[in-house]
C-alpha positions in Angstrom: -27.1 25.7 -6.1 -25.9 29.4 -4.8 -27.4 28.8 -1.2 -25.4 27.6 1.5 -25.3 23.9 2.3 -26.6 24.2 5.8 -29.1 21.3 5.8 -27.8 18.2 4.4 -29.3 14.7 4.0 -27.5 11.4 4.2 -29.3 8.5 2.5 -27.9 5.3 3.6 -26.8 4.8 7.5 -24.3 2.2 7.2 -20.6 2.9 8.2 -20.0 5.4 5.6 -23.1 7.2 6.0 -22.8 7.4 9.8 -19.3 8.8 9.4 -20.2 11.5 7.1 -23.3 12.4 9.1 -21.0 12.7 12.3 -18.4 15.0 10.4 -21.4 17.1 9.3 -23.3 17.8 12.5 -19.8 18.4 14.2 -19.2 21.0 11.7 -22.5 22.7 12.4 -24.9 21.4 9.7 -28.2 20.2 10.2 -28.3 16.5 9.4 -31.3 14.5 8.1 -30.4 10.7 8.4 -32.4 8.4 6.1 -32.5 4.6 6.1 -35.2 2.0 5.4 -33.8 0.1 8.4 -34.9 1.3 11.8 -31.9 -0.8 13.2 -29.4 1.0 11.0 -30.9 4.5 12.0 -30.7 3.7 15.8 -27.0 2.4 15.3 -26.2 5.6 13.5 -27.6 7.7 16.6 -25.7 5.5 19.2 -22.5 5.8 17.3 -22.7 9.7 17.3 -23.9 9.4 20.9 -20.7 7.4 21.6 -18.3 9.4 19.7 -19.5 12.8 21.1 -19.2 11.2 24.7 -15.7 10.3 24.1 -14.9 14.0 22.7 -16.4 15.3 26.0 -14.2 12.8 28.0 -11.3 14.0 26.2 -12.3 17.7 26.7 -12.5 18.5 23.2 -16.2 19.5 23.5 -18.3 20.6 26.4 -21.4 18.7 27.2 -23.6 21.5 26.2 -22.0 21.5 22.9 -22.6 17.6 22.5 -26.3 18.1 23.1 -26.2 20.9 20.3 -24.6 18.3 18.2 -26.9 15.6 18.8 -29.9 17.7 18.4 -29.0 18.6 14.8 -29.0 14.9 13.7 -32.5 13.5 13.0 -33.3 10.2 11.5 -36.1 9.1 9.1 -37.1 5.9 7.1 -38.8 7.7 4.2 -37.1 9.8 1.6 -39.8 12.6 1.8 -37.7 13.6 4.8 -35.2 15.0 2.1 -37.6 17.8 0.6 -35.8 20.5 2.8 -32.2 19.7 2.2 -29.7 21.7 0.1 -27.6 18.9 -0.5 -28.4 15.1 -0.5 -25.5 12.6 -0.1 -26.4 9.0 -0.9 -24.3 6.1 0.4 -26.7 3.1 -0.4 -25.1 -0.4 -1.6 -22.7 0.0 -4.7 -25.2 -1.1 -7.3 -26.7 1.1 -10.2 -30.3 -0.5 -9.3 -30.0 0.6 -5.8 -28.7 4.0 -6.4 -31.0 4.7 -9.5 -34.0 4.1 -7.3 -32.8 6.5 -5.1 -32.2 9.2 -7.6 -35.5 8.6 -9.3 -37.4 8.9 -5.9 -35.3 12.3 -5.0 -36.3 13.9 -8.1 -40.0 14.0 -6.9 -38.9 15.1 -3.4 -36.1 17.7 -3.5 -36.1 21.2 -4.9 -34.6 21.8 -8.4 -31.9 23.7 -7.0 -30.8 20.9 -4.6 -27.4 19.3 -5.1 -27.3 15.4 -5.3 -24.2 13.5 -4.7 -23.3 10.0 -4.8 -20.9 8.4 -2.5 -19.9 5.7 -5.1 -16.3 4.8 -5.4 -16.7 2.8 -8.7 -19.7 3.5 -10.7 -20.5 6.0 -13.2 -21.3 9.2 -12.1 -22.3 10.2 -15.6 -24.7 7.2 -16.0 -26.5 7.9 -12.6 -26.9 11.6 -13.6 -28.3 10.9 -17.0 -31.2 8.9 -15.3 -31.9 12.2 -13.1 -34.4 14.9 -14.0 -31.7 17.5 -13.4 -28.6 15.7 -14.4 -26.6 19.2 -14.0 -26.9 19.0 -10.3 -25.7 15.6 -9.8 -22.0 14.8 -9.0 -19.7 12.5 -6.9 -18.6 13.2 -3.3 -16.3 10.3 -2.4 -15.2 10.1 1.3 -13.1 7.5 2.7 -13.3 5.6 5.7 -13.0 6.1 8.6 -14.6 9.5 7.6 -13.7 11.2 10.9 -10.0 10.6 10.2 -9.4 10.5 6.7 -8.7 13.7 5.0 -9.4 13.2 1.4 -12.5 13.6 -0.4 -12.8 13.2 -4.3 -15.3 15.6 -5.9 -16.3 13.9 -9.0 -17.8 15.9 -12.0 -19.4 14.4 -15.1 -19.7 16.4 -18.3 -23.3 17.2 -17.4 -22.4 18.8 -13.9 -22.8 22.2 -13.4 -19.6 24.0 -12.1 -21.5 25.9 -9.5 -22.3 22.5 -7.8 -18.6 21.4 -7.8 -17.6 24.7 -6.3 -20.6 24.7 -3.3 -19.5 21.0 -2.5 -15.8 21.9 -2.8 -16.4 24.7 -0.1 -18.3 22.2 2.0 -15.4 19.8 1.9 -12.9 22.6 3.0 -15.4 23.6 5.9 -15.2 20.0 7.1 -11.5 20.3 7.3 -11.0 17.9 4.5 -8.7 18.1 1.5 -11.0 17.9 -1.8 -9.4 16.8 -5.0 -11.5 17.3 -8.3 -11.5 14.5 -10.7 -13.3 13.4 -13.7 -15.8 10.5 -14.0 -13.8 7.1 -14.4 -14.0 3.9 -12.5 -12.0 4.2 -9.4 -11.3 7.8 -9.6 -7.8 8.4 -8.3 -7.2 6.7 -5.0 -9.5 3.6 -5.7 -8.4 3.4 -9.2 -4.8 2.8 -7.9 -5.7 1.2 -4.8 -7.9 -1.8 -6.2 -5.7 -2.8 -8.9 -3.0 -3.4 -6.1 -5.5 -5.1 -3.8 -6.7 -7.4 -7.0 -3.1 -8.4 -7.5 -2.4 -9.3 -3.9 -5.6 -11.6 -3.9 -4.3 -13.2 -7.1 -0.9 -13.8 -5.4 -2.4 -15.5 -2.3 -4.8 -17.6 -4.8 -1.8 -18.9 -6.7 0.0 -20.0 -3.2 3.1 -17.9 -4.1 3.0 -16.6 -0.6 0.9 -16.8 2.5 -1.6 -14.2 3.5 0.5 -13.2 6.6 3.8 -12.9 4.7 2.0 -11.0 1.8 0.4 -8.5 4.4 3.7 -8.3 6.4 5.7 -7.6 3.2 3.8 -4.8 2.1 3.7 -3.2 5.7 7.0 -3.6 6.4 8.5 -2.9 3.0 6.2 -0.2 1.9 5.2 1.5 5.5 1.5 1.0 4.7 -0.7 1.0 7.5 -2.4 -2.5 6.5 -1.7 -5.4 4.3 -3.8 -5.7 1.2 -5.4 -8.9 2.3 -6.4 -7.4 5.7 -7.6 -4.3 4.0 -9.7 -6.3 1.4 -11.4 -7.9 4.6 -12.0 -4.5 6.2 -13.4 -2.8 2.7 -15.4 -6.0 2.2 -14.6 -8.7 -0.3 -17.9 -8.2 -2.1 -17.4 -4.5 -2.3 -14.0 -4.9 -3.7 -15.4 -7.4 -6.2 -18.2 -5.0 -7.3 -15.4 -1.9 -7.6 -13.0 -4.1 -9.7 -15.7 -5.3 -12.0 -16.6 -1.7 -12.8 -13.0 -0.8 -13.1 -12.7 -3.8 -15.7 -15.6 -2.7 -17.7 -14.1 0.7 -18.0 -10.4 -0.3 -18.7 -10.6 -3.9 -19.9 -7.1 -4.1 -18.2 -6.3 -7.5 -17.1 -5.0 -6.1 -13.8 -8.5 -5.1 -13.0 -10.3 -8.4 -13.8 -11.4 -9.6 -10.4 -9.2 -12.3 -8.9 -11.3 -15.6 -9.1 -10.9 -16.0 -5.2 -13.0 -12.6 -4.7 -15.8 -14.3 -6.2 -15.5 -17.6 -4.4 -15.3 -15.8 -1.1 -18.2 -13.3 -1.8 -20.5 -16.1 -3.2 -19.8 -18.2 0.1 -20.8 -15.2 2.1 -17.0 -14.7 3.4 -17.2 -11.1 2.8 -14.7 -10.0 5.4 -14.8 -8.5 9.0 -18.6 -7.8 8.5 -19.3 -11.5 8.1 -16.6 -12.7 10.5 -14.5 -14.4 7.8 -12.9 -13.4 4.6 -9.1 -14.1 3.9 -8.7 -14.2 7.5 -11.2 -15.5 10.4 -12.5 -12.7 12.9 -13.8 -13.2 16.7 -17.3 -12.2 15.6 -18.9 -10.3 12.6 -17.8 -6.7 12.8 -14.7 -7.5 15.0 -11.1 -6.5 13.9 -9.7 -9.2 16.1 -8.1 -12.0 14.0 -8.3 -15.4 15.5 -6.4 -18.7 14.5 -7.9 -20.8 11.8 -6.8 -23.6 9.9 -4.4 -21.4 7.7 -2.8 -19.7 10.7 1.1 -20.8 10.7 2.0 -22.8 13.8 5.2 -21.0 14.3 8.8 -20.5 13.0 9.9 -24.1 13.5 11.8 -25.4 10.6 11.3 -29.2 9.6 15.0 -29.1 8.7 17.9 -28.0 11.2 20.0 -25.1 9.9 23.8 -24.7 9.5 25.6 -22.5 12.1 26.5 -19.2 11.1 29.4 -17.5 13.0 30.9 -15.2 10.3 29.4 -13.2 7.2 30.9 -11.9 4.2 29.3 -9.1 2.4 30.4 -8.1 -1.2 29.8 -4.5 -2.3 30.6 -1.1 -1.3 27.5 0.8 -1.9 24.8 2.1 0.8 23.1 -1.3 0.6 26.1 -3.3 1.1 27.2 -1.1 4.2 23.8 -1.1 5.7 23.7 -5.0 5.5 27.3 -5.1 7.0 26.2 -2.8 9.7 23.0 -4.9 10.4 24.9 -8.0 11.0 27.8 -6.4 13.1 25.2 -5.0 15.3 23.8 -8.4 15.8 27.3 -9.7 16.9 28.4 -11.6 13.8 32.0 -11.3 12.4 31.5 -9.3 9.2 33.9 -9.3 6.1 33.3 -6.4 4.1 34.8 -6.8 0.5 34.8 -4.3 -2.3 36.8 -4.2 -5.5 39.7 -2.3 -3.8 40.9 -1.8 -0.1 40.1 2.0 -0.6 36.6 1.5 -1.6 36.1 -1.3 1.3 37.6 1.5 3.8 35.2 4.0 2.5 32.3 1.9 3.1 33.3 1.1 6.6 33.7 4.7 7.3 30.1 5.0 6.0 29.0 2.6 8.7 31.0 4.4 11.4 29.2 7.6 10.4 25.7 5.8 10.4 26.6 4.3 13.9 27.8 7.8 15.3 24.5 9.2 14.4 22.9 6.5 16.5 25.2 7.5 19.3 24.1 11.1 19.0 20.5 10.2 19.2 21.0 8.1 22.1 20.0 4.8 20.6 23.4 3.1 21.4 26.3 3.9 23.5 29.9 4.9 22.4 31.1 1.7 23.6 28.5 -0.3 21.5 29.4 1.5 18.5 33.2 0.6 18.9 32.4 -3.0 19.5 30.3 -3.0 16.5 33.1 -1.4 14.1 35.6 -3.9 15.6 33.4 -6.8 14.3 33.9 -5.5 10.6 37.0 -6.1 8.7 37.3 -4.2 5.2 38.9 -6.2 2.4 39.7 -5.3 -1.2 39.4 -8.8 -2.5 36.7 -11.7 -2.4 39.5 -14.1 -1.3 39.0 -12.9 2.3 35.5 -14.8 2.1 37.5 -18.1 2.2 36.2 -19.0 5.8 32.9 -17.2 6.2 29.7 -19.3 7.0 27.6 -17.0 4.7 28.3 -14.9 1.8 26.0 -12.4 0.7 26.3 -10.2 -2.3 25.2 -6.5 -2.8 26.7 -5.5 -5.9 25.1 -3.9 -9.1 21.8 -5.3 -10.1 23.0 -7.0 -13.4 22.8 -10.6 -14.2 26.0 -11.0 -15.8 27.9 -9.2 -12.9 26.2 -11.2 -10.3 26.6 -14.5 -12.1 30.4 -13.9 -12.5 30.5 -13.1 -8.7 28.9 -16.1 -7.8 31.2 -18.5 -9.9 34.2 -16.5 -7.7 32.3 -17.3 -4.6 31.9 -20.8 -5.6 35.7 -21.3 -6.0 36.5 -19.1 -2.8 34.0 -20.2 -0.2 34.4 -23.4 2.0 31.9 -26.2 1.4 29.0 -25.8 3.4 28.9 -21.9 3.0 25.5 -20.4 2.3 25.5 -18.2 -0.7 23.0 -15.4 -1.1 22.1 -12.7 -3.3 20.3 -9.5 -2.5 18.7 -8.9 -6.0 15.5 -7.1 -6.0 14.2 -8.6 -9.2 16.7 -11.0 -11.1 16.3 -14.8 -11.1 18.1 -16.2 -8.2 18.3 -19.5 -9.7 20.4 -18.0 -12.4 22.8 -16.9 -9.9 22.6 -20.5 -8.3 23.3 -22.0 -11.8 26.7 -20.0 -12.0 28.1 -22.3 -9.0 28.5 -26.0 -8.6 26.6 -26.0 -5.4 23.2 -24.5 -6.4 21.6 -26.3 -3.4 23.5 -23.5 -1.1 22.1 -20.6 -3.0 19.2 -18.4 -1.8 17.8 -14.7 -2.0 17.8 -12.5 0.9 16.3 -9.2 -0.4 16.8 -6.4 2.2 15.3 -3.0 1.8 16.8 0.3 1.9 18.1 1.6 4.1 18.9 -1.8 5.5 19.6 -0.7 9.2 15.9 0.9 9.5 13.9 -1.5 7.2 12.7 -4.6 9.2 11.7 -6.7 6.1 14.0 -9.4 4.4 12.1 -11.3 1.5 13.6 -15.0 1.6 13.7 -16.3 -1.9 14.0 -20.1 -2.3 14.5 -21.8 -5.8 13.6 -25.0 -6.7 17.2 -26.1 -6.1 17.6 -24.5 -2.5 18.3 -27.0 0.1 15.9 -27.3 3.2 18.8 -26.5 5.5 19.7 -23.4 3.7 16.2 -22.2 3.8 16.1 -22.8 7.5 19.4 -21.3 8.2 18.5 -17.9 6.5 15.1 -17.7 8.3 16.9 -18.3 11.6 19.8 -15.7 10.8 17.1 -13.3 9.5 15.4 -13.3 12.8 18.7 -13.2 14.9 19.4 -10.0 13.2 15.9 -8.5 14.4 14.5 -8.6 11.0 11.1 -10.0 9.8 11.6 -13.0 7.2 8.8 -13.5 4.5 8.9 -16.6 2.3 8.5 -16.1 -1.5 9.3 -18.2 -4.7 11.9 -17.2 -7.2 9.8 -15.0 -9.7 10.2 -11.5 -10.9 9.5 -8.7 -8.1 9.1 -11.2 -5.4 6.2 -9.8 -3.4 6.8 -6.3 -2.7 8.0 -5.1 -6.1 5.5 -7.5 -7.8 2.8 -5.4 -6.0 4.3 -2.0 -5.6 5.5 -1.4 -9.4 2.3 -2.1 -11.2 0.8 0.4 -8.8 3.5 3.1 -9.8 3.1 2.3 -13.2 -0.7 3.1 -13.2 -0.3 6.2 -11.5 2.3 7.4 -14.3 -0.4 6.1 -16.7 -3.0 8.4 -14.9 -0.8 11.5 -15.6 0.0 10.5 -19.1 -3.6 10.4 -19.9 -4.3 13.8 -18.3 -6.7 12.4 -15.9 -5.1 13.8 -12.8 -1.8 16.0 -11.8 1.2 14.6 -10.0 0.2 16.8 -6.9 -3.5 15.5 -6.9 -2.4 11.7 -7.2 0.1 12.1 -4.4 -2.2 13.7 -2.1 -5.1 11.2 -2.9 -2.6 8.1 -2.0 -1.2 9.6 1.1 -4.7 11.2 2.5 -7.1 8.5 1.1 -4.9 5.3 1.2 -2.6 6.2 4.3 0.7 5.9 1.9 3.7 7.5 3.7 4.6 9.0 0.1 2.4 9.7 -2.8 3.7 7.5 -6.1 5.7 10.2 -7.8 7.3 11.0 -4.5 8.5 7.7 -4.4 9.5 7.2 -8.0 11.7 10.1 -7.7 13.4 8.6 -4.5 13.8 5.3 -5.9 15.2 6.4 -9.0 13.2 6.4 -12.6 15.9 4.2 -14.0 15.5 1.8 -11.5 11.9 1.8 -11.5 11.9 1.3 -15.3 14.3 -1.6 -14.8 12.0 -3.5 -12.4 9.1 -2.8 -14.5 10.6 -4.2 -17.8 11.4 -7.4 -15.6 8.0 -7.8 -14.4 6.6 -7.1 -18.0 9.1 -9.8 -19.6 8.3 -12.2 -16.6 4.3 -12.1 -16.8 3.7 -10.9 -20.3 0.8 -9.0 -19.3 0.1 -6.1 -21.5 -1.0 -4.0 -18.4 2.6 -4.1 -17.2 4.2 -2.8 -19.9 6.2 0.4 -18.7 4.4 3.6 -19.3 5.8 5.3 -22.3 6.1 8.8 -20.2 8.5 6.8 -17.7 10.5 5.6 -20.6 10.7 9.1 -22.0 11.9 10.7 -18.9 14.8 7.8 -18.3 15.9 8.5 -21.9 16.1 12.2 -21.3 18.2 11.5 -18.3 15.5 12.7 -15.6 16.1 10.0 -13.0 14.6 11.6 -10.0 16.4 13.2 -6.9 19.7 11.7 -7.8 20.0 13.8 -11.0 17.8 17.1 -10.0 15.0 16.2 -11.9 12.4 13.5 -12.5 8.8 14.0 -12.2 9.6 17.1 -10.4 12.6 19.2 -10.0 14.9 19.5 -6.9 17.4 21.8 -5.8 20.9 21.0 -6.8 23.2 20.1 -3.7 
């Protein structure tokens, strides 16, 4: 184990194995590729030839260097070829039987000091090690696809693993330009342990027909800045692979959030495993293609069955960041806007905030001074809701308190003209409860903007069982006119984004609470391995721990799932006044401004 890992065998030359081999040979290692399929071996060689040819064309390497790289990669169909390896990385299909067969064979082939790493992302490394003749040399080495681009490598130790083996593969990962994170042996480790619960909830949401596949994916990309929507990602990973991972996680955790959604079984057993089969949640141009093609479930377009109402003027109630951001969005789109607060002074302050925001846009060259002045001229600040008497759309962005919102809607009911659309921006409260505070519940709908409203493209359109078809059509049309992307969802806690986001954040807190991983390792894992713009603890501190706790409590009350109960650590931090960046301390400490 103390020898340099200069010769490495990769067993299994699928997408992951080929990617690992590519990274290793480029880093100067001798790589022995082993696969029982001659076709897979040939495809791995072809993939390396193509990727190095692109590198030459982009002048990243010379042709001579390319030939050296290709010479360091040899392929075989027999495990005997691994005899000279210092490290063996297996990436065969995700089943104990397949992996144990490889491990037993390797015991009779490699030297006693050779390290054996499994590329599993869900199975027990300890169980695999226990079946080996030398369990101390077995560990997990979990790369992420595409291997060439993704920086994270999870180094997984069992209770039997020799620390020297861990140290050796950690040095290797660093030499490959990766970011190794040391984790213990539990299903899913860090990244997949958090990611697959979220993917499973998205599949269940789609299966329940709560929202369309397109709206679920758009919501998570636009609302959270993720590189892919969850259903498209399931198709990329493989629906069958996701099901296997979730089965292993559920066996480990007994958490209902990890119990595979039935649709995953249905698709898997029908052979609809995602991109690799040409069809999963979406339909693709061909097996292995990433090009989505129209199928029977593809929306025909944005045309509404019901004609909408004409909207010329908009009232925004509130004086905070969200209210001023929404008012700015509508004014930029050319609507007359009344911005009403509890006093004229607060309303004027909110307009001044908009002026400052528009000024930054001018400074950055995103709009002209004339456009800024024209936008501001469309905004009328008011110290009373009475100014909403003639607006066509009244939208509230006040405190996230149901009693406060119900009282406001009761007032809007008396003030606003007949036919005006009444909307709430709530992120978690029942829209129908606001509607029932009025005598015209058919005119009430949810428009959940995301913060900061001028920058975030998503608006969740929340229709209650009482909302009129024409009101729904009106709000979708208006959302498009203000250059936002509307997604439809029903009136239940969390809507799409928060219902998928906050259980993921809560599970991250549980990982820390259980001392499985550190804040920094979890944040790094989700950014480097999952492509998230922020780690969960960075995001929690930005959102506010009190806000996060309130949303998680609402989700728990709505769905009654024990797995959704807020993590005690979150409750303790909120009770201690540690609310995140706004108080200077949350999961981390921040410099006081």
